[in-house]
N, C-alpha and C positions, 0 to 999 in steps of 0.2 A: 384866707384859708379856703378851699376850695368848695365842701360841701358840709357845712355845722350838723350833726346830727343832734336828734333829739332823744330821752328816754326818761326813764324812772329808776331811782335810789330807794329800794322799796325793805326799809329795815324789818319788818313793819312795824306802826305805832298803833295800837290797839287799845281801845279802853279796858282797863283790869277788871276783871269781874263778868265782862260779857260772855257771849257762847264762844270758845277757840274754835271749835267744827266750823260756826258760820262764817268768824272773821278769816280764816284761811282758806276758805270757797273763796269769798269775797276777792280777794287777793289774786287768787287764780282768774278770776272772772275779769279783774281789771287788765292782765296781761293779755287775755284774750282780744279784749277793748279796744286795747294799746296796739296790737297786732293787726286787727281790723285798719285800724285807723293808717298805717304805714310807721308807727314810731318806730323808732331804730333799735335800743335798747331797753332792757331791764336787767337790774341788779339786786340780787336778790341777801337778805343779811343773817348774820349767824349770831345769835343768844341762847342764853341759859337760863335767865335769872328777870328778876323785875317785873315782869307779869305782863308788860307791854308787846316789846318785840320777841313774838312768840314760834321763830321759825329756828330750829336747832339744828337743821341740816338744810343751807341750801342748796345740794346739789341733790338731795330728795326731792326737794321744791320743784328744781329745773328740772327734773325730770318728768314731773309730773306736768309741768308749763308745756314744755316740749310738746307732749302730745295732743296737744289743744291749739296750738298755736301753728304758722306757716313759715313765718320769714324773721321776727321781732330776734335776734340773738338775745341771750340770756348768760349773764356772769353771775358768779359769787360776788357780794360785794357788803363785805369782805368775808372771808374765809379768815376764822383767827387760826393764820398758819403755827402760831406760838403753843395752840393747844394739842396738835396731831402730830403723829407721825411723819415727817415730812416724805415718806416713801409713799405711804397711803393718800396722801394729798393730792401726789401727780398722778396717782395709779388711776383714782378717782375719777378725776380732771379729764385724762385720757377717755376714759369707758363712756363719760357723758359726752366727749367731742364725737366720739364713736357713734354715738345713741343719736345725737342732736344734727348728724351730717355736717359738722362745722360752726353749728349755732351756739359754740360756748363759748366762755371768757371765763379768765382766773383772777379775781382781784385779793389782794393778801394784806392782813394788817392786825397787828397785835391781839386787838381784841378790844372794845370799848367800855365794856361793862368791869371793873374790878368785881362785882360781886360773881360773874362768871370764874374768872379767874383764882379768885381766891376759893372756888371749891374744888381744884385741883392742886392746891399750894402753892399758886406763881403769886409773885406781884406784879405791879404793872412795869417797873425795870425790868425783873426778869422776862416781862413776854416781849418787850421790843429789845432787848438782847436775843433772845430766842428767836425773833422774827428775821434777823439779820443772817443767823445759821443756818435757819430752815429755809429760806428763800434760796439762798446760794444751793443747797442742796436738790431743793427740787427744781431749779433751773440746770443743774448739772444733771438730774436723771431724764429731762426734758429735751436734753442732748443728746441720750444713748450712754451717758457713762456710766461707768459702773461704781460704786462710791462705798468706802467704807469709814466711818464716822462714828464717834461717839458724842451725842450733846446731853445736853445737862438731863435730857428727859427720855433718849432713845439711843439704842446702839443698832447701827445699820453696818452688816457684815456683808459686804459684796452685792451692794444692792442693785437691782437695775430691774427696769418694765420691761414687761412682757409683750407690750402693743405699744405702737410708736402713736403719735398724734394721727387722725384723720385730716385734721389742718396741714397742712406745708408749709413751711416748716414747724411752724406749733399755733396753737390758738392764743390769741392776746391775751396779754397778762399785764397786769397793772398791781402797783402799790399806793395803797390810803395815807393820803397826808391829811394831819388838823391842821396843828398850828407848829409844831418844829420842822427841821428840816431832814429828819430821820427818814418820810418818806421821800422826798424829792431825793437822796442821797442815795437809797437805795433803786429808784427808778434808775438814776442816773448808772449807777454802778453795773446795772444787771442787763441794760438795753429794755428796760419795761415802761409802759405807760404811767399815767401819775394822776390818782383818783383823787382829785382836791376836796373833799368834804368841809372841814372846818374852814377852809377858806372862803367859802362862798357863805356861813352861817355865823362869822361875826364879824364886828367890825374891823378889828385886829387881822382877820384872816384877810379880809378883803385887801386891809392896804398890804398885803404879805403876798398878794398872787403874782405877782408878776416877779420877786424874789425865790418864790418856789422854783419857777422854770429855770432862773440862773444858776440856781443848786444842780437840776437835771442835769442842765449843759456843761457847768465844769465837772461834776464827777462822771459824765462820759466821757469827757476826755482825759481827766485822770486815769480812767482803766482801760482805754482806747478802746473803747465802744465808739459805732458810728454817730453822727451827729444827733440827737434826739429827733423827733419828727411831733410836732404839734400837734396833728390828726391824735395822737394819742394822748391827751391831754384832756382830760373829764371833769368838770367843775359840777359840785352839786348845788341846787339851790332851790327857794323856796318859791311858791305860787300858788294862786287861787285865782281864777278868771271865770269872769261871768259876762251877760251883754251889757250890763251896766254895773259902774262903780259901786254903786247902793245893794245890788242885787250881789256882790262879793263878799259884802260886811255883812248882810244878812247870812249868806252862805255860812261862814267860818263861825257864827255863831254858835253852831251845831257843835263842835270840838276842838276849837282854838286853845280853849281854856284847858282841857284835858291834857294838849298838847305840851302846853307851857309848864302847865304843873309838873308832869314827868320829869322834863328837866330841872325846877326847880326845886322840887322835893325828894324824888325819888332816884332816878339817876345819877350813879358820883360819875358826872361827865363833865366836869369845869371849864372845860371847852367851849360848851353850850350855853354859854350866861347871859340868856332870854329874860328880858323884863318887861314887869308888865302885872298891873295887881289886877285889872278887871280887862274883862274883852277887847273896850275899845283902847287901853292902853297898849295892850297885847297888837292889835292890827297897827295903830301906830307906828310903834316899836319895829315892825315890818318892814312899814313902809319908809321910815324917817332913817331910818338906819341905814339903809341902803342894801339889806341882807336880800329882798325879796320882794315881790308884789301880788299883793293884794287887789285886784281891779279889773280892767278889760285887759282886751286885746294888746292895744295898744301900749299899756303899762309893762306888758310882757316884754314886747318889741323891747322899749324903751330899759328895761330892767338886763336883758340880753345882750345888749350893744354896750351897755356899760361896763358889761364885764370883761365884754372883749376889747374894749378898748383899755380896760384895767391891767389887762393882762397880756396883753401883745396878740391875742390872736389862740383859739384852741379847738382840741375838733369835737365835741360833745356837750352839749348842756344835760344834763339830768336833773329832773325834778324829782327832791325827795319827796315819796309817799308819806302824808302826815296824818291825814283822815280828819282835817279840819271841818270839811263839808259832809256829808251826807254819800252815800254810793251815787246816786242820782247825780246830783252838782258836781261830784268828783269826776263822772264820767264826760258832764258835759262843759266842765272845764278844761278836758283835755281834748275834746271836740272842737273848740273853737281854738285850743291852740295849735292842734294839728290845720285846721283849714286858715288859722288869719296871723298864725307868727310864723309856725315855721316856713312857708312860703318865701318871706322875706329875706331867710339867711341859707338857701340850697337854689343851686341853679347857675350860680355867677360864673362857674368854667366857660360856659357858652355865651358869648358874646359879653360878659363882663356885669350882666344882669341877672338878677334872682328873677327866680318863677314869679315873684309877685310884681316884679317889673316890669319882667317881660310881658303878661297880661295887661298891664296898666297902660305899656308903651303902644301895644295894640290898639287898646280902645283909645287912647288917644288921637292916633294916626286914623282910626277909622272916622272919630267924630269930626276930626279937621276938614275931611271929604265928604262928610255926610252930605252934604246940600249938593254938592256937584253930581254923590252917585244917585241917589232920592230922583234928580233929572233925567236920569240915562234909565232908570227904572219905568219913570212916566213914559219916557219917549218910545221904549221897550215896548209898554203896552200899548200904546198910542198906536205904534206902527203893527203890531200884530191884529188890534181891533179893525185897521183899515183894511189889512191885507185879507182878514175873513170878510170884511164888507164886499170887499171887490170882486172875491169868490163868489160869492153868494148872487151877486151882480150878474154874474157873466154866465150863471147857470140859468 
């Protein structure tokens, strides 16, 4: 890959019972911090129940975040397209694309919480079938087509967009994938990117990584789409980094148990089969199952490389926003990643070396010649000293 991008996938996960207003402001401040660090992308989730994932409209949140940031790209991670009129999904995203001057991305999925879809009379089977139908309509609208179609939930009559996307020909679009081939199949059919969420959050998903992209390629060929570009493949993973492994372990004592209990006891999302009865077991599960890294920048680099080797190459590494650590330690983790992890996976198109390898090579070259160069420096000083003494003597 030419340049591995880094970003966050912010559901978000907040402790139920805390001040939601402050939690949302904390999310905005984190994205500001990532923008300042040069992180490439932030994807924002949509949820409506269960008390932890409290952003109901990623589009509204992105509009607020866009006004606080300069360059980071902002995506819906994901819009639960099965819940909505596909015309309005496309229309709102085009508006965001204009408001952000091309920093908008659309991620779609069926919706991860059955407690969300139940409130509008849909079950998980309904939402997956509707996603296929609605994504097809969204893609047609974004191509400028006029759509007349009756779905299970909406009736479109000569529907069309009044604005074209700001991004030409269109902003990035990605389909979420957890464990089944549903997401990769739709990504290949529509020429969209892939957001592999569950593929990096469970051992079974990790094992299925390479297969996910095989499905994308097979479906793309079947539907006559161009060969898929792995740059459009994003993996979502788990990390918390500190200067030492011991410090990282202390940091996550703040909130890792709350995150585990959410998936173990609240969210009906069996694909997230996290295990652990106490904090130590939870940390060991993340590290030993190979689904994440709690430790140092070296541990983070090793995990990214492991994913690259297993997948065959991908375009972006997205770190799940989990609030295992307090806000200060979370920001510090991102600083260490930006400073010590990112440069090892970027810059390789120039001379085949990453940014980190380039500066290390420059250091080594200078070190090999240090004694020789130091001698010439001393000679220069001696020369100028003698020259000055000769000038003084001549006067």
